[in-house]
C-alpha positions in Angstrom: 6.6 19.8 18.3 8.6 16.8 19.0 9.8 14.8 16.1 8.2 11.7 17.3 5.1 13.7 17.3 5.8 15.8 13.9 6.1 12.0 12.5 3.3 10.5 14.0 1.2 13.0 12.6 2.6 12.7 9.1 2.1 9.0 9.6 -1.5 9.7 10.8 -2.4 11.9 7.5 -1.0 9.4 5.0 -2.9 6.5 6.5 -5.8 8.6 6.6 -5.7 9.7 2.7 -5.3 6.1 2.0 -8.0 5.0 4.0 -10.3 7.6 2.0 -9.5 6.3 -0.9 -12.7 4.4 -1.8 -14.7 7.6 -1.1 -11.9 9.2 -4.0 -12.2 6.5 -6.7 -15.9 6.1 -6.8 -16.1 10.1 -7.8 -13.8 8.9 -10.6 -16.8 6.9 -12.4 -17.8 6.0 -15.2 -14.1 5.6 -15.9 -13.2 2.0 -15.1 -9.9 1.0 -13.3 -7.3 0.4 -16.3 -8.4 4.1 -17.5 -7.9 5.3 -13.8 -4.8 3.5 -13.3 -3.3 5.0 -16.5 -4.4 8.7 -15.6 -2.9 7.8 -12.0 0.4 6.9 -13.5 0.7 9.7 -16.0 -0.3 12.6 -13.3 1.7 11.0 -10.8 4.7 11.5 -13.0 3.9 15.1 -13.9 3.3 16.0 -10.2 6.7 14.2 -9.2 8.7 15.7 -12.0 7.3 19.0 -11.1 8.6 18.7 -7.4 12.1 17.1 -8.2 12.5 20.1 -10.7 11.3 22.8 -7.7 14.1 20.7 -5.5 16.4 20.6 -8.6 17.5 17.4 -7.3 18.4 15.3 -10.2 21.7 14.2 -9.1 20.0 10.6 -8.5 19.4 9.1 -11.9 23.3 9.1 -12.4 23.8 6.4 -9.5 20.9 5.0 -10.1 21.4 4.2 -14.3 24.6 2.4 -12.9 22.6 0.3 -10.4 21.3 -2.4 -12.3 20.3 -4.7 -9.7 18.3 -1.9 -7.8 16.8 -0.7 -11.7 15.6 -4.0 -12.3 14.1 -4.2 -9.0 11.9 -1.0 -9.5 10.7 -2.1 -12.6 9.3 -5.2 -11.2 8.2 -2.9 -8.2 6.3 -0.9 -10.9 4.3 -3.8 -12.7 3.1 -5.3 -9.5 2.0 -1.5 -8.2 0.3 -0.9 -11.2 -1.8 -5.2 -11.1 -2.6 -3.9 -7.1 -3.8 -0.2 -8.5 -6.0 -1.9 -11.0 -7.5 -4.8 -8.7 -8.1 -2.1 -5.6 -10.1 0.0 -7.9 -11.5 -2.7 -9.5 -12.8 -3.6 -5.8 -13.7 -0.2 -4.8 -15.6 0.4 -8.1 -17.5 -3.1 -8.0 -19.1 -2.6 -4.3 -16.3 -5.0 -2.9 -14.7 -2.4 -0.6 -15.0 -4.8 2.5 -13.2 -7.4 0.6 -10.5 -4.7 -0.4 -10.0 -3.7 3.3 -9.7 -7.4 3.7 -6.3 -7.4 1.6 -5.0 -4.3 3.7 -5.5 -6.5 7.1 -3.9 -9.6 5.8 -1.1 -7.6 4.1 0.9 -7.7 7.5 0.5 -11.7 7.7 1.4 -11.9 4.1 4.7 -9.9 4.6 5.7 -12.3 7.4 5.1 -15.5 5.3 7.0 -14.0 2.3 9.6 -13.1 4.9 9.9 -16.7 5.3 9.5 -18.2 2.0 12.1 -15.9 0.1 14.7 -14.7 2.8 13.8 -17.9 4.6 13.8 -16.8 8.4 12.8 -18.4 11.1 9.8 -17.0 12.8 8.8 -17.3 16.3 5.7 -19.5 17.8 3.4 -16.3 18.0 4.3 -15.1 14.3 3.0 -18.5 13.8 0.2 -18.1 15.1 -0.6 -15.4 13.5 -0.2 -17.1 10.1 -2.7 -20.0 11.4 -5.5 -17.6 12.8 -4.8 -15.8 9.3 -5.1 -19.1 7.4 -7.9 -20.6 9.1 -9.7 -16.5 8.4 -9.5 -17.2 4.7 -10.5 -21.0 5.0 -14.1 -19.3 7.4 -14.3 -16.3 4.6 -13.6 -18.6 1.0 -16.6 -20.5 2.6 -18.7 -17.6 3.4 -18.0 -16.0 -0.1 -18.5 -19.0 -1.9 -15.3 -18.6 -3.4 -11.7 -17.6 -2.5 -11.4 -14.0 -1.5 -9.6 -13.2 -4.6 -9.4 -9.7 -4.5 -8.2 -9.7 -1.1 -5.7 -12.0 -1.7 -4.0 -10.4 -4.5 -4.2 -6.7 -2.7 -2.4 -8.5 0.1 0.4 -10.5 -1.2 1.0 -8.1 -4.4 1.3 -5.5 -2.1 3.6 -7.6 0.0 5.6 -8.5 -2.8 5.9 -4.8 -3.7 7.3 -4.2 -0.3 9.3 -7.0 -0.1 11.1 -5.6 -3.6 11.5 -2.2 -2.4 13.3 -3.5 1.2 15.8 -5.0 -1.5 16.5 -1.5 -2.9 16.5 -0.1 0.7 17.1 3.8 1.0 19.1 3.9 -1.5 16.2 5.5 -3.9 14.2 7.6 -2.1 9.5 7.8 -1.9 9.7 11.2 -4.6 12.6 8.9 -6.8 11.1 5.2 -7.0 7.8 7.2 -8.0 9.0 8.7 -10.7 10.8 5.9 -11.9 8.5 3.5 -11.3 5.6 5.8 -13.1 8.2 6.5 -15.7 8.1 3.1 -16.6 4.9 2.4 -17.2 4.3 5.6 -18.8 4.5 4.1 -22.7 1.6 1.9 -22.3 -0.6 4.1 -20.0 -0.5 6.4 -22.7 -0.9 3.3 -25.2 -3.9 2.8 -23.4 -5.9 6.4 -22.8 -4.9 6.5 -27.0 -6.8 3.3 -27.3 -9.7 4.3 -25.3 -9.6 7.7 -27.3 -9.9 6.2 -30.5 -12.5 3.6 -29.6 -14.7 6.5 -28.5 -14.1 5.0 -24.8 -12.4 7.5 -23.1 -13.7 9.5 -20.3 -11.0 12.3 -19.8 -12.9 15.7 -21.3 -16.1 13.7 -22.6 -17.9 13.4 -18.6 -17.4 17.5 -18.1 -14.4 19.7 -16.6 -15.1 18.4 -12.8 -14.2 15.3 -13.9 -11.5 15.8 -15.7 -9.8 17.8 -13.3 -10.7 14.6 -10.7 -9.0 12.0 -13.0 -5.2 14.8 -13.3 -5.8 15.0 -9.5 -4.9 11.4 -9.4 -1.3 12.3 -9.4 -1.3 14.5 -6.4 -3.8 12.0 -4.7 -0.9 9.2 -5.4 1.9 11.2 -4.5 1.3 13.5 -1.2 0.6 10.7 1.3 3.5 9.0 -0.1 5.4 11.6 0.7 4.1 12.0 4.0 5.0 8.3 4.5 8.1 9.2 3.7 8.6 11.8 6.4 6.8 9.9 9.0 9.7 6.5 8.6 12.4 8.6 8.7 10.8 10.5 12.3 9.1 7.1 14.0 10.6 3.9 15.0 8.7 1.0 12.5 6.6 0.0 15.2 4.5 2.9 15.5 4.4 2.8 11.5 2.9 -0.8 11.8 0.5 0.3 14.7 -1.0 3.5 12.0 -1.0 0.9 8.8 -4.4 -0.4 10.7 -5.4 3.1 10.3 -6.3 2.6 6.4 -7.9 -0.7 6.0 -10.1 -0.2 8.9 -11.5 3.1 7.8 -12.0 1.2 4.6 -14.2 -1.3 6.3 -16.5 0.9 8.1 -17.1 3.2 4.6 -17.4 -0.5 3.1 -20.1 -1.4 5.7 -21.6 1.9 7.4 -21.9 4.5 4.0 -22.2 1.4 1.4 -24.3 -0.6 2.8 -22.2 -3.9 1.7 -23.4 -6.8 3.6 -21.5 -8.5 6.9 -23.2 -11.6 7.9 -22.3 -13.5 10.7 -19.9 -15.9 9.0 -17.8 -13.3 6.8 -17.8 -11.0 10.2 -16.4 -14.3 12.0 -13.8 -14.0 9.4 -12.8 -11.1 9.9 -12.5 -11.2 13.5 -9.4 -14.0 13.2 -7.9 -11.4 10.8 -8.2 -9.1 13.4 -6.9 -11.6 16.0 -4.4 -12.3 14.3 -2.7 -9.0 13.7 -3.3 -8.8 18.0 -0.9 -11.4 17.9 1.4 -10.3 15.5 1.4 -6.8 17.1 1.8 -7.7 20.8 4.7 -9.9 19.6 6.2 -7.7 17.9 6.4 -5.1 20.7 7.2 -7.3 23.2 10.1 -8.0 21.1 10.9 -4.8 20.3 11.6 -4.3 24.2 13.8 -7.2 24.7 15.8 -6.2 21.8 16.2 -2.9 23.7 17.0 -3.8 26.9 19.4 -6.6 25.7 20.7 -3.3 23.9 21.0 -1.1 26.8 22.3 -4.3 28.7 25.0 -5.0 26.2 26.2 -0.8 26.7 26.3 -1.2 30.2 28.5 -3.7 30.0 30.9 -1.9 27.6 31.3 0.5 30.2 31.9 -1.7 33.0 
């Protein structure tokens, strides 16, 4: 199997797992969203420490400890991803899977917006058109819901900012190492919350049957495995392929919400989603065309160098 095919398979597997998360998190009820996230933090740290122990890969800790900027960025990223996890699980377990999927549909548009607002990037006309369509879509959906789609916007902006922060760290910290730092930063608050729940008699771990306890413990594996698959994919395939694969997750979640959980999809809401899909189509076509232009330019420059 070629590296491209292997990388595409890894990426598709990662996005498939993320897409099936609504089915998984429903199984963790009656635990609340914050309790689930606390377990996710604790068990993810346990799992990644086991991976690092098997690999005997600890040298990166000294390098990261000396890089205060990267460490500070990862601390901020940890807070953002914890908020994102809580909001997502709340959305799934409160019968708002479709709105949660919307957050990941509009996430690429939000990332482009953050590039302008935070990094001062200049956009092409088609990118501005995509942002315009996305903005109109949010207005249409706000009218339909009778409120702004807060869950979708919260997920999109928290994950978009998280991605921006991780971009600042770059390749200096790998996926497993990054998850190790982020969960280690959140470990004490997570443990404290679990202790509070147990003292109050509200904790679910061990109180809703052994199967439920094992499911809560499995959050570490479920969190780490798709991240590892994604990291393996990112090393083997172009970003444009990853950009196309990423739509698998919200599409699967949208279908789960509509077809399995019978969440309402009136015509006005469908119109809002259609505008989002149109914006994503414009953004995707623009990205592919720009990549081809850059490839042709690079080929022309390389050919000129040999003349």
